[in-house]
N, C-alpha and C positions, 0 to 999 in steps of 0.2 A: 504493500500500500504506500510505503514511503516513496517508491519510484514514481507514483502518480500524484501523491499529495504529501510533501515532506513534513508538514505539521499535523498530519492526520491523528496521531496518538495524543495530541494535546487537546483535541476536541471533546465536547461532552458526548456521552454514549449515544444519545438521540441523534446528534449531528452525524456521528460516524455511521450509524445504521441507515440514515437517510441517504448519505453519500453512497454507500454500498448498493442500496436499492435503486439508485438513479445514476449509476456509474456512467460517466460520459464515454463515448466511443474512444476518444483519445486516451483517456485514463485506462480503460480496459486494454487497449493495445499495448500501452507501456507495461502494464502488469503482466500480460501474456509474454511479452518479450523478455521480461525479467525472469519469469518462470521457465521459459525455454532455456535460458542460460543456467539457472540454478539446478533444474531437474535433469536436463539432457546435455548440458555443455554446448548448446547451440547458440551462436550469435546471430540474431536477426536484426539488422540495422533499421529496417522500416516495417510498417504495418503489412505491406504487400509481401515482404520477405517472410514475415512470421506466418502469414496465412498460407503461403506456398509450402512451408515446412509442415504446418499442422495438417494440411490436406493430404500429406503423404503418410500420416501416422497410422499405425495399426490400432486395434481395439485396446490393447494393453497400454499403449502410449496415450491414447485419448483418455483412458480411465485415470491415469496418473495426473494428467493435466487438469481434467475436470474436477478431480478430487481436491486438488490444490486450489483451484479457483473458487470452489463452492463457499468456503468460509468467508471469502472476500466479496461475495455477491448475494448470499442467501440471508434470510431474516429469521428471527425467532429461535425457539429451542432446537430446531432440527436443521437450521441453515437452509430453510426452504427457498427454492428458486423456481419460479414459474417461467418456463421457456416459451413465452407468448409475447406478442407485440403489445406495447402500451402507447396510449396517446401521449403527445408531448406534455411534460409537466406532471405526468401521472406515474405512480409506481405501485407495487404490491402493498405498500404501507397504507394506501388510500382505501383498501378493502379489508374489512376485518375477517370475513368468512368467505369460503368458497362460493356460497350463495351470492354474496354481495358482488363479487367479480362476475360470476356467471350471469346473474340477472342483468347487470349493467351491459355486458357484452350482448346479451339477447336483445335488449332494447335498442342498442346501437345498430345491430344487424337488421332488425325489423324496420327501423327508421330508414336505413339505407335502401332496403328492399322496397319499401313503400314509395320511395322517390323514383326508383327505377321501374317499378311495376305498380302504379297507383291503383289499378283495378283489383289487385289481389287483396285478400283479407289478411289482417295481421294474425300471426300465429299466437295462441295463448302460451304463456310461459309455464312449462312443466319441467324445466331443467333442460340444458343443452345436451343432446345425445352424441356429441362429437368428442373425439379424443383431444385431450390437452396433455402437454408434455412438461415434466418437472424434474428437478433434481433435489435430493435431500439426504440427510444423514438419518439412518435407522439404527439406533443403538450405537451411535458414533461412527457408523460405517457408511460410506458414500453409496448411494443408489440412484439409478435412473428410475423414473416413475411415469406411468401412463394413468391419467385420471379420466374416468368416463362414467356417464350415467348408465344404469343397467340396460336400458332399452338399446342404447348405442352399442354396448358391449356384446349383447346377444346378437344384434344385427350383424356386427363384424364377424362373429364366429359363424353365423349362418352363411355369410358371404363366402368365407373360406370353405365351409362344408359343401355349399352348393356348387362351387367351382369343380371340386373333385367329383361330386355326384353327377353333374351334367356331363363331364368328360367320360364317365363310365356309361351313362345312358346313350350318349351319341359320341362315340370316340372321334377325336379330332386332333389336329396338329397344325402348326403354322409352317408354311412353306414360302420360299422366295417368290415374290411377284416378278413380273417381267422387267421392272425398273429397279429392283432392289440392288443397292450398291453402286448405281451409276452416278456419275458426276452430274450436278445440276447447279449451274452458276458457281457460287463460292462454296457450295456444300455437296453432300452426298444424299441420294434418295434413300429413304427408309420405306420399303414397300414389301410388307409381308401380308399374306392372305391365309384365310382358314381353309383347310382341306378336311372335310367331314365325310369323304367318300360319297359325294352326291347329295348329302343331307344338310348342306350349308344353310338353306332357307329354314329348314325345320330347327336347326341348332340356334339360329338367330332368334326365331320365335320363342323357343324355350328359354333362352337367356332373357328376353324382354319380359316374358311372363314372370320369371323368377325375380327380376329386378322390381317389378310392381309388387310382388308378394313380400319382398323384404321391406319395402316402404310401408306397406299396410301393417306388417307385424311390428315394426318399430313404433308406428303411431298407436297401435293397440296397447303395446306394453307401456308406452308413455302415459296413456290415459289410465290404464289399470293401476300402475304403481303410484301415480299422482293421486288417485282416489283413495288407495289404501294407506298411503304414507307410512310405510313400515320403518323408516329412518334407520336403515342399516347400511353397513359397508362390508364388502367382501374384498379381501386382499389375496391376490394370486401371485405366487412367486414364479417368475419366468427367468430366473438367473441362469446364466451360462458363464463359462470361463471368460474372464475379463469383461463381463457384462452383468453386473449385479442389477437386477431389474424386477420391479413390482408393478402389478396392475392394481389400481384402487377403483373399485366398482361401487358407485353410490346408487342406492335403490331409487331415490327420488329427491325432490328439492329440500325436504326436511332433513335429509342426511347432509346435504350441502350446508344447510344453516347451522348444523351442529359442529362443523369443523372450522377452526380458526387457523389462519396461515401461521401465526406466531406459535401455535401449540398444535401443529398438525398431527403428529403421531399420538400425543396424549388424547386428543379429541377423537381421533380415528379409532383408537383402542376401545374407547368408551361405547362405541356403537357397532363394534365388530360383530358380524353375523357368522353363522356356521357355513363354511365353504360348501358343505353337502347340499345346502339349499340352492346355491348357484348351479352346482353340477346337475341337480335334479331338473331345474328349469331348462338348462341347455339340452339335456336328454329329451325332454318333452318337445322342445322346439325342433330338434333335429328329426325326431320321428314324424312330426307334422310336416316338416319341409320335405322329407322323403316321400310321404304320401302325395303331397302336392306335385312334386316333380315327376313321379312315376305316372300319376293320372294325367298330368299335362302332356307328357311324352306320348302316351297312348292316344290322347285326343288329337294331338298335332299330327302324328303319323297317319291317323285315320281320316281327319277332316281338314287339315290345313292346306290351303291352295297356294302352292309355291309360285304360281303364275302372277299372283298379286304382289307387285314389287313396291315396297315402301320407299317414298322419296326421302333421300338424305343428301346433305351437302357432301360433295366430293372433296376429300382432303388430300393435300400433298405434304408429306413430312420431309423436311430437309434438315439433315444433321450437319453440325460443324465437323471439321476433320478430327478434332479432339474427341468429340462425343462419339463419332463413328468408330473410333478405335475400340471402344468398350462394347458397342452394341452390334457391330457388323462382324 
């Protein structure tokens, strides 16, 4: 911290915390450069040099760097850091609970959506079902964290499940299109197409029906748990080597109201639910999704007219040479 603010340790504790929570880009860059030197013996003269070095790191190096950065950026008992964008002049310290942040973000998103699509109805707040990313210490040990409402968590798991199930019901693979890998101006064409053995139209229809099914299940779960308000949290350990990782799954907005950023783990432990409840719900939803997909496949193979072509915008994807190295 001294590399960024030489008199930092002479400040009151509140001022130090506010500085950490609103760390300017220039200060963050100087701190990261200092840590590169201290932890890895790497001299990075500029911000660009530091970013180039960090981009080449493996998981273990990222873990060491992020672990060292967390106490310099996080707040509260667990050095909690929310890896989300904030409006200018705003920090995590301006929100006491997860609910406060989540509700404010919902209102902002809905206001923006209403400006872009004034004829659409505003969505009621039942908690935001999308993933948020965080870092914190659990028992003094650095962890990455995913925060999600239960409806969004189940939907994401059903999305993964459905991908594999659909591939089993209508086997398919990606093959090179006619223009794949060809030069196009300053870039290279990315042109892959699906080969489903002649059932490409049926596969597309099954994917679309499942997409609508996922959206309907997410809405139903949002309504159900918002009405029941069980106020529980399920924690799922997804840790792997060099990747200490937890999912925090909140049942509804009352669970978000119960957890303060400054006391994240203490409040989370107070509303912790039995993981078996989450497993049971996922099993029920997977069985229902299986029934839906199998019945939909039968209906599509029997009744779907592949001669009816849906209108879609034709897209052309051009990759830079650097991106093409990894994808082609």
